[in-house]
N, C-alpha and C positions, 0 to 999 in steps of 0.2 A: 476493467475492473478485476482486481486479485482479490479473492475471498479466502481466509483460511478456515478450513474445518476443524483443525485442532490447534490448540494451543499449547499441547505438551512440548517440553524444552527441546526434546531431541528432533520432532518435527520442526519446530521454528528454525533450531540451527541447520537443519538440511535445506530450508528455504532460503535462508540467508547466504548460505554458503553458495547454492545455485545462481543466485543473482551475481555475486562477485565472480563465480566461475566464468559464466558463460554470458558475457556482456548483458546482463539483465534479464536473460531468458530464462522462463520458468518451464519450457516445454518438457523437460526430463523429470520433473518432480511428480511425485506419486498423487494421481488425481483424487485419491480418498481424502488427501491432507489439503490441495490447493484446488481452487475451482476458478476458472477463467470466465468473465462473461462480457462480451464486447457490445458495443453500442447503449452504454449505459451514460446518461447525461447528468443524472444525480442521483444520489443516494442518502438516506437519512438513517443514523445510527441512534438506538433508544436504549437506554440502560435502564435496568432495574432499579438502580441508585445513580445519585448524581457521580459523574466521572470527570475526571480532570483531562485536559486537552491543552497542546502546544501547537506552536506554529513557529517555525525557524528556531525553537529551542526557547520561545518566551510562552511559560505559563499563562494561560488565558482564564484560568478558574475552571469551575465545576458545572457542568451541565446536566440535564436529565436526557437533552436529545441535541444532537449535531447534525446538521443537513449540510451536504458538501454537494456542489454542482460543478460540472466541467465546462468551461467556457472555452471555444476555440479562439485561437490566435490573440490571447490575452498577454501571454508572456513569451518573449523571444529568447532563446536559449542559443549561447554560443558554445559549441563542442569542440574541444581541441582535437585535431587528427594526429594519429603516430607521425613523428618525424623520422623521415628515412636516413 
């Protein structure tokens, strides 16, 4: 799981550009901005006010709390390789 410690525009832009520059790697990002936590099975996001959320671009409404769970081997991904 990746957590952002800052939502400043410049910090967010650095994180987004790092993902596209290094095949999704955030290893060179500032640790005061990005925190990586391994072995997380689930996370609960609780807002101070109802917040909107979406899945695959579809708005699912506003909630006070959102529970996310990692379930291994549920989704099969096809990743194309670079052609020679």
